[in-house]
DRENSE-708503 format. One record per residue: x, y, z of N, C-alpha, C in turn. Coordinates in steps of 0.1 Angstrom, whole numbers, padded with zeros to 4 digits, always signed. Atoms other than C-alpha are relative to their C-alpha. Layout:
<pts>
XYZXYZXYZ;...
</pts>
This chain:
<pts>
-0004-0006-0010+0639+0996+0287+0014+0005-0003;-0010-0010-0001+0667+1016+0293+0012-0006+0010;-0010+0002-0010+0700+1012+0311+0004+0019+0001;-0004-0013-0009+0709+1045+0331+0016+0006-0003;-0013-0004+0001+0741+1065+0329+0003+0002+0015;-0003-0005-0014+0759+1076+0360-0007+0011+0005;+0009-0012-0002+0747+1110+0356-0014+0000+0004;+0015+0002-0001+0710+1098+0353-0001-0007+0015;+0001+0007-0012+0717+1078+0385+0001+0011+0010;+0000-0009-0010+0730+1106+0405-0011+0010-0001;+0012-0007+0003+0700+1127+0392-0013-0006+0008;+0012+0008-0007+0675+1102+0402+0005-0003+0017;-0003+0000-0013+0694+1097+0436-0004+0013+0008;+0002-0017-0007+0692+1135+0444-0014+0002+0000;+0014+0000-0002+0655+1136+0435-0007-0009+0010;+0006+0010-0013+0649+1107+0458+0001+0004+0012;-0003-0006-0015+0666+1121+0488-0008+0011+0001;+0006-0009-0003+0648+1151+0482-0016+0000+0003;+0013+0002-0003+0613+1136+0482+0001-0008+0013;-0001+0004-0013+0624+1117+0512+0000+0010+0010;-0002-0010-0010+0634+1150+0530-0012+0004-0001;+0011-0006-0001+0603+1163+0520-0012-0006+0009;+0009+0008-0006+0583+1134+0534+0002+0001+0014;-0003+0000-0014+0604+1136+0567-0004+0015+0005;+0003-0014-0006+0599+1175+0570-0016-0002+0003;+0012+0004+0000+0562+1168+0567-0002-0006+0013;+0000+0005-0013+0566+1144+0594+0000+0006+0012;-0004-0006-0010+0583+1163+0618-0010+0011+0002;+0012-0014+0000+0556+1192+0612-0012-0005+0008;+0014+0007-0011+0528+1165+0626+0004-0002+0012;-0007+0006-0013+0550+1155+0655-0001+0016+0008;-0001-0011-0008+0554+1192+0665-0016+0005+0003;+0014-0005-0003+0517+1200+0659-0008-0006+0008;+0004+0009-0008+0507+1170+0679+0003+0005+0013;-0007-0004-0011+0529+1182+0706-0005+0012+0007;+0003-0012-0001+0516+1216+0703-0015-0002+0004;+0016+0003+0000+0477+1202+0706-0005+0010-0010;+0009-0007+0014+0470+1219+0672-0013-0008-0003;+0011+0004+0002+0436+1210+0659+0000-0013-0010;+0001+0011+0005+0428+1177+0647+0001+0004-0016;+0004+0000+0015+0418+1188+0613+0015+0006-0009;-0013-0006+0004+0451+1209+0607+0012-0014-0001;-0009+0009-0002+0472+1178+0618-0004-0010-0013;+0003+0010+0012+0452+1154+0593+0005+0006-0015;-0007-0006+0012+0463+1181+0563+0012-0005-0001;-0015+0004+0001+0499+1173+0570+0001-0013+0000;+0001+0018-0001+0492+1135+0576-0001-0002-0016;+0005+0003+0014+0478+1136+0541+0012+0006-0010;-0013-0002+0011+0509+1152+0525+0009-0008+0006;-0007+0011-0003+0529+1128+0546+0000-0012-0009;+0009+0014+0008+0509+1100+0529+0006+0005-0017;-0004-0003+0013+0515+1119+0494+0012+0001-0003;-0014-0001+0001+0552+1124+0498+0006-0014-0001;-0006+0018+0002+0558+1085+0504-0004-0005-0008;+0003+0007+0012+0535+1076+0479+0008+0004-0015;-0010-0006+0010+0553+1098+0453+0013-0005-0001;-0012+0007-0001+0585+1086+0464-0001-0017-0004;+0002+0014+0006+0573+1050+0461-0002-0003-0015;+0003+0002+0016+0558+1054+0425+0013+0001-0008;-0012-0003+0005+0593+1069+0416+0010-0012+0000;-0007+0008+0001+0612+1043+0427-0006-0013-0007;+0007+0009+0007+0590+1016+0412+0004+0006-0014;-0001-0003+0015+0591+1036+0379+0016-0006-0002;-0013-0001+0005+0629+1037+0381+0006-0017+0004;-0002+0014+0001+0630+0997+0389-0001-0006-0011;+0005+0004+0013+0611+0990+0362+0008+0004-0012;-0009-0005+0012+0631+1012+0336+0015-0005+0002;-0013+0003+0000+0665+1002+0349+0006-0016+0005;-0003+0013-0010+0669+0975+0374-0006-0013-0003;+0008+0010+0005+0642+0953+0359+0008-0011-0011;-0010+0007+0014+0664+0947+0325+0012-0010+0007;-0011+0010-0004+0692+0936+0346-0003-0014+0005;+0005+0013-0008+0672+0909+0365-0005-0008-0011;+0009+0008+0016+0654+0896+0331+0015-0003-0005;-0014+0004+0006+0689+0892+0317+0004-0012+0004;-0005+0016-0006+0697+0866+0341-0007-0011-0002;+0010+0013+0003+0667+0844+0331+0003-0011+0011;+0001+0009-0010+0667+0827+0362-0018+0001+0004;+0016+0000+0000+0627+0836+0361-0002+0007+0016;+0003-0011-0012+0633+0859+0394-0004+0013+0000;+0000-0018+0003+0631+0893+0378-0015+0000+0000;+0015-0003+0001+0592+0890+0372-0005+0000+0018;+0007+0000-0013+0585+0875+0407+0008+0012+0009;-0005-0008-0008+0609+0898+0425-0008+0016-0002;+0008-0009+0000+0590+0928+0407-0014-0001+0004;+0015+0003-0006+0556+0912+0417+0002+0003+0018;-0002-0001-0014+0571+0911+0453+0001+0013+0003;-0001-0012-0001+0579+0948+0451-0012+0005+0000;+0018-0007+0004+0545+0959+0437-0008+0001+0015;+0011+0004-0013+0527+0939+0466+0003+0009+0012;-0005-0006-0012+0552+0954+0492-0005+0014+0000;+0002-0014+0002+0544+0988+0480-0015+0005+0000;+0015-0002-0002+0504+0988+0476-0002-0007+0014;+0009+0005-0014+0499+0974+0512-0005+0011+0007;
</pts>
């Protein structure tokens, strides 16, 4: 596992904010489409884009957690690091 640098953390944070902004943008589009009474098939396409953006952000967050945060948790040797990871995976996969 690796420890991230401050520069890598900033790059990660910026990328994550961009992913969340993309999902937010898709969701706003869905809302506007529903308010305008757009065709259901078009709305479903946009909902799929929201779902994909959210899943992508979650996947990147999970990878980041495993690559950086988990190492710190395991170093504590209190047995809670893997438990915390498992809870995070369970929450994400619901």
